C-alpha positions as CSV (number, residue, x, y, z in Angstrom):
1,M,-10.5,5.4,-4.5
2,L,-7.3,3.5,-4.9
3,A,-5.6,5.8,-2.3
4,A,-8.3,4.9,0.3
5,H,-7.7,1.2,-0.4
6,I,-4.0,1.8,0.2
7,Q,-4.6,3.7,3.5
8,Q,-7.1,1.1,4.6
9,I,-4.6,-1.8,4.1
10,G,-1.9,0.1,5.8
11,H,-4.2,0.8,8.7
12,E,-5.3,-2.8,9.0
13,N,-1.8,-4.1,9.2
14,E,-0.4,-1.3,11.5
15,H,1.6,0.3,8.7
16,N,3.9,-2.7,8.6
17,Y,3.3,-3.2,4.8
18,G,5.6,-1.6,2.3
19,V,4.9,-1.1,-1.5
20,Q,5.4,-4.7,-2.5
21,K,3.0,-6.3,0.1
22,I,0.3,-3.6,-0.6
23,Y,0.6,-4.2,-4.3
24,E,0.3,-7.9,-3.8
25,E,-2.8,-7.5,-1.5
26,L,-4.6,-5.1,-4.0
27,N,-4.0,-7.6,-6.9
28,G,-5.1,-10.5,-4.7
29,K,-8.5,-8.5,-4.1
30,E,-8.6,-8.2,-8.0
31,I,-7.9,-4.4,-8.0
32,S,-5.7,-4.2,-11.1
33,V,-2.8,-1.7,-10.2
34,G,0.8,-1.5,-11.1
35,R,3.6,-1.5,-8.4
36,S,4.9,1.9,-9.4
37,R,1.5,3.5,-9.1
38,V,1.1,2.0,-5.5
39,Q,4.7,3.5,-4.9
40,R,3.7,6.9,-6.1
41,L,0.4,7.1,-4.3
42,M,2.1,6.0,-1.0
43,H,4.8,8.7,-1.5
44,Q,2.1,11.4,-2.1
45,Q,0.3,10.3,1.1
46,G,3.6,10.3,3.1
47,S,2.9,6.7,4.1
48,K,5.8,4.5,4.8
49,A,6.2,1.0,6.3
50,Q,7.7,0.7,9.9
51,I,11.2,-0.6,9.8
52,K,11.9,-3.3,12.2
53,K,15.1,-3.0,14.2
């Protein structure tokens, strides 16, 4: 369920959000999760933020 939230947030923001912003948005929606768990789930999914040049 948490992985689905992470994918949804990434998709809504055109994959511009990294670990920190996704972590903050989840906690803003009152979904209690640690930053390291968000990082681990994003790594497992292969999702990364787009790097601006």
